C-alpha positions in Angstrom: 2.4 -25.2 -2.6 2.9 -25.7 1.0 1.6 -24.4 4.5 3.4 -21.9 5.9 3.5 -23.7 9.0 7.5 -23.7 9.5 8.3 -27.2 9.2 9.0 -29.3 11.9 12.1 -31.2 13.0 12.8 -35.5 12.2 13.6 -35.5 15.1 11.8 -33.8 17.1 7.1 -34.8 17.8 5.0 -32.2 15.7 4.5 -29.2 18.1 0.8 -29.2 19.0 -1.4 -26.1 17.8 -1.7 -22.6 19.0 -4.9 -21.0 19.4 -4.4 -17.1 19.2 -6.1 -15.9 22.0 -8.2 -12.6 21.1 -7.4 -9.6 21.1 -8.8 -7.0 23.1 -9.5 -3.5 21.2 -9.0 -0.9 23.5 -11.0 2.7 24.0 -8.2 4.7 22.9 -8.1 1.8 19.2 -11.2 2.1 19.4 -11.2 6.4 19.7 -8.9 7.1 15.8 -11.1 3.6 14.3 -14.1 6.6 14.8 -12.1 9.0 13.9 -9.4 7.3 10.8 -13.1 7.5 9.2 -13.7 10.9 9.4 -10.5 12.1 8.1 -11.1 9.8 5.5 -14.0 10.7 4.1 -12.7 14.8 5.0 -9.3 14.1 2.8 -10.8 12.0 -0.8 -13.9 15.0 -0.4 -10.8 17.7 -1.2 -8.7 15.5 -2.7 -10.8 12.4 -5.4 -9.5 10.1 -5.4 -11.4 9.3 -8.4 -11.5 11.7 -11.6 -14.2 11.1 -14.1 -12.1 12.3 -16.6 -13.7 15.0 -18.0 -9.8 17.2 -18.8 -7.9 15.6 -20.5 -4.1 16.4 -21.0 -1.6 15.3 -23.1 2.2 15.7 -23.5 3.4 18.0 -26.3 7.0 17.1 -26.4 9.6 14.8 -25.8 10.8 16.9 -22.3 7.4 15.7 -20.7 5.6 19.3 -21.2 2.1 18.7 -20.8 -1.1 20.6 -22.0 -4.0 20.5 -20.3 -7.3 20.0 -22.8 -10.7 21.8 -22.6 -12.9 20.1 -20.5 -14.9 17.8 -22.2 -18.4 18.0 -22.8 -21.1 16.4 -21.2 -23.2 14.8 -24.2 -19.4 12.2 -24.5 -19.3 9.8 -22.3 -15.6 9.5 -20.3 -14.3 6.3 -17.8 -13.0 7.0 -14.8 -9.8 7.4 -13.9 -8.3 6.9 -10.8 -5.9 9.6 -8.6 -4.1 7.5 -6.0 -5.2 5.1 -3.0 -4.8 4.1 0.5 -2.0 2.6 1.9 0.0 1.9 5.4 -2.7 2.3 9.0 -5.7 4.1 6.9 -5.9 1.4 4.4 -6.0 -0.9 6.8 -8.9 0.7 9.7 -10.8 1.7 6.9 -10.4 -2.2 5.8 -11.5 -3.3 9.1 -14.4 -1.6 8.8 -15.2 -2.8 5.8 -17.8 -6.3 5.5 -16.6 -7.1 1.6 -14.1 -5.3 -0.7 -14.5 -5.4 -4.4 -10.9 -6.0 -6.1 -10.2 -3.2 -8.8 -9.3 -5.3 -12.7 -4.9 -4.3 -11.8 -4.6 -4.8 -15.7 -7.1 -2.0 -16.8 -5.6 0.3 -14.8 -5.9 3.2 -14.1 -8.8 3.1 -14.9 -11.8 1.6 -12.4 -13.0 -1.9 -13.6 -14.0 -4.1 -10.4 -13.8 -7.3 -10.3 -14.5 -9.4 -8.0 -15.7 -9.9 -4.7 -15.3 -11.3 -0.7 -15.8 -10.6 2.4 -14.1 -9.5 4.8 -15.4 -12.2 8.1 -16.2 -10.8 11.4 -12.7 -12.3 13.1 -10.9 -10.6 10.2 -12.7 -6.9 10.8 -11.1 -7.7 14.5 -7.5 -8.6 14.3 -7.4 -5.8 11.5 -9.2 -3.0 14.4 -5.9 -3.7 16.9 -4.3 -2.6 14.2 -5.5 0.8 14.7 -3.0 3.5 15.7 -2.7 7.6 15.0 -1.2 8.1 11.8 1.7 9.8 11.4 2.8 10.0 7.8 -0.2 9.9 5.4 0.5 6.7 3.1 -0.6 7.1 -0.8 -0.1 5.5 -4.6 -0.2 7.6 -6.9 -1.0 6.5 -10.3 0.4 7.1 -13.7 -2.8 9.4 -14.8 -2.6 11.2 -11.3 1.3 11.9 -11.5 0.9 12.8 -15.4 -1.5 15.7 -13.7 0.7 17.0 -11.2 3.0 17.3 -13.5 1.0 19.7 -16.0 0.9 21.6 -12.8 4.4 21.4 -12.3 5.1 22.6 -15.8 2.9 25.2 -15.4 5.3 27.0 -13.0 6.1 30.3 -15.1 3.7 30.3 -17.5 0.5 31.1 -15.6 0.2 34.0 -12.5 2.0 33.2 -8.7 -1.6 33.2 -7.8 -2.4 30.8 -9.9 -0.4 28.0 -9.7 -0.7 27.7 -6.1 -4.6 27.6 -6.7 -3.6 24.5 -9.1 -1.6 23.3 -6.5 -3.9 23.2 -4.5 -5.9 20.2 -5.4 -3.3 17.7 -5.5 -1.6 15.2 -2.7 2.3 16.3 -2.5 5.2 14.8 -0.9 5.6 16.4 2.2 3.4 18.8 3.5 -0.3 18.1 2.8 -3.3 19.8 5.0 -2.9 21.9 7.3 -4.1 20.2 10.7 -6.4 23.4 11.3 -8.1 22.6 8.3 -8.9 19.1 9.2 -11.8 18.5 11.9 -11.5 18.3 15.0 -12.7 15.1 15.1 -10.6 13.9 12.4 -7.3 15.1 13.6 -8.0 12.8 16.6 -6.2 9.8 14.6 -3.7 11.9 13.5 -0.5 12.0 15.3 1.5 15.5 15.2 4.4 17.4 16.7 4.8 20.1 18.4 5.5 22.4 15.9 4.2 20.4 12.9 1.1 22.5 11.1 0.4 20.0 8.3 0.0 16.4 8.6 3.5 14.4 6.7 2.7 13.3 2.9 4.2 10.0 2.0 4.1 9.2 -1.7 4.6 5.0 -1.5 6.2 2.8 -4.1 4.4 0.1 -5.5 6.2 -2.8 -7.4 4.7 -3.9 -10.1 0.7 -3.4 -11.7 -1.1 -1.0 -9.2 -3.4 -4.0 -7.1 -6.3 -2.1 -5.4 -9.4 -2.6 -3.6 -12.6 -0.2 -2.7 -14.5 -1.0 0.1 -18.0 0.9 1.5 -17.4 2.6 5.0 -20.6 4.0 7.0 -22.0 3.7 3.0 -18.7 6.1 0.9 -16.2 4.6 -1.2 -12.5 4.5 -0.6 -9.8 2.8 -2.7 -7.2 1.7 -0.7 -4.1 -1.2 -1.5 -6.0 -5.0 -1.4 -5.8 -7.3 1.5 -2.9 -9.3 0.5 -1.0 -6.7 -1.0 -1.1 -5.5 2.0 0.6 -8.9 3.9 3.0 -9.5 0.5 4.7 -5.4 1.3 4.9 -6.7 5.4 6.8 -9.4 4.4 9.2 -7.5 1.9 9.4 -4.5 4.4 10.4 -7.5 7.0 12.7 -9.3 4.9 14.1 -5.7 4.3 14.5 -4.6 8.1 13.6 -7.2 10.2 16.5 -5.8 12.7 15.3 -2.6 12.9 12.4 -3.2 14.2 12.1 -7.5 16.1 9.5 -6.3 18.4 7.5 -4.9 15.8 7.5 -6.9 13.1 6.6 -9.6 16.1 4.4 -7.8 17.4 2.4 -7.4 14.2 3.4 -10.5 11.9 1.1 -13.1 13.4 -1.9 -11.0 14.0 -1.7 -10.1 10.4 -1.0 -13.3 9.1 -4.2 -14.8 10.8 -6.7 -11.7 9.1 -5.0 -12.6 6.0 -6.0 -16.0 6.3 -10.0 -15.4 7.3 -10.2 -13.8 3.3 -7.1 -15.8 1.5 -5.6 -19.4 1.2 -2.2 -19.6 2.2 -1.9 -20.2 -1.3 -4.0 -16.6 -2.9 -0.7 -15.1 -0.2 1.8 -16.4 -1.2 1.4 -16.2 -4.9 0.9 -12.3 -4.9 3.9 -12.8 -1.9 6.1 -14.3 -5.6 5.2 -12.3 -7.1 5.5 -8.0 -5.8 8.5 -9.8 -4.7 9.7 -10.4 -8.2 8.8 -7.2 -9.3 10.2 -5.3 -6.9 13.5 -7.8 -8.2 13.4 -6.7 -11.5 12.8 -3.0 -10.6 15.9 -3.0 -8.4 17.4 -5.2 -11.1 16.7 -2.2 -13.8 17.8 0.1 -11.1 21.2 -1.3 -11.1 21.8 -1.7 -14.8 20.9 1.9 -14.8 23.7 3.0 -12.8 26.0 0.6 -13.8 25.8 1.5 -17.3 28.7 2.5 -19.5 31.1 0.4 -17.2 32.5 -2.8 -16.8 29.6 -5.0 -16.6 29.0 -5.7 -13.1 26.2 -8.2 -12.1 23.3 -8.0 -10.1 23.0 -10.0 -6.9 19.8 -10.4 -6.2 18.6 -8.6 -3.7 15.9 -11.9 -1.9 17.6 -14.5 -1.7 20.1 -12.4 0.6 17.6 -11.3 3.0 15.9 -14.9 3.2 18.4 -15.9 4.1 19.6 -13.4 6.5 16.2 -13.0 8.7 16.3 -16.7 8.7 19.2 -16.5 10.5 18.2 -14.7 13.3 16.8 -16.6 17.0 14.7 -13.8 17.6 12.1 -14.4 15.1 8.8 -15.8 15.8 6.9 -19.2 14.2 5.0 -18.0 12.5 8.1 -15.3 9.8 9.5 -18.4 10.1 6.7 -19.9 8.4 6.7 -17.3 5.7 10.2 -16.5 4.7 11.1 -20.1 4.9 8.3 -20.8 2.0 9.5 -17.8 0.1 13.6 -18.7 0.5 11.7 -22.2 -1.6 10.4 -20.0 -3.9 13.5 -18.3 -5.1 15.9 -21.7 -4.5 15.6 -21.6 -8.1 16.2 -17.9 -8.6 13.1 -15.6 -9.4 14.6 -14.8 -13.4 12.3 -18.3 -14.2 9.8 -16.8 -12.6 9.7 -14.2 -15.2 
């Protein structure tokens, strides 16, 4: 696979390589990073990321009705199961506070089986720290295991008392209003963005395509599960393809920094491989949705989105050289069509 740098035109000499100057971490960003660490500790203490799986929940009919079985006795061993992992700005900030991360075997999810460990060099941690910003929405990715437990809670509505039902709901993260600000320690609230009339932090379960790719980090002696760094980059590419024109200044400012941090942990081949795979997973999901929507109608061919996205972005004269280099590589990977890569 080729490098991400855009290819020089044959009629012009190759441009000299420009070193990216070190970006200063502002005092307010340091305060946000420290607060984010405390917020993550509070959040995961209240909503554990891993379940020791002492209770089993099973579906009992085709309607999705679930039943929770009695807790397993201590004499019976059970494998821990992942409930959810963090993504978005909180995941990035936690990575900036860790010295290494351990990949979780995606083939065993939602089981928690550890795989390869990679270092996070100080240079990468510094770059990631510059992404520190107040958290507006809490982004997380639920596993199917966690979603199943939440479905059991929802199925309990009307079958248990109102008080018991509400108590069951408080144990899980739900889309919309999450923990109330007043319940969060003051030091942990400094990293949160709050509207004038907002009572609770907004919780946003985000879409993940294909396998769940997770990393474990240890920050101040506590374990957290976050989106794997290479997938953070891959989803940044996807979001850029989907809507560069909506936030061009932000994409231009962030993309080169993120790419520089990722290059400290991964080869360019590895980054291109995972980016291509996630884009294929996205394309497959979009095609499946298309076919469900048009089921029973006249055959309506699916038009692949990634090649069209790439063509549109590359036609924009405002993109940076780093963005152009990556999107050109993506476009080349999809030239023969993602179907050939499945």
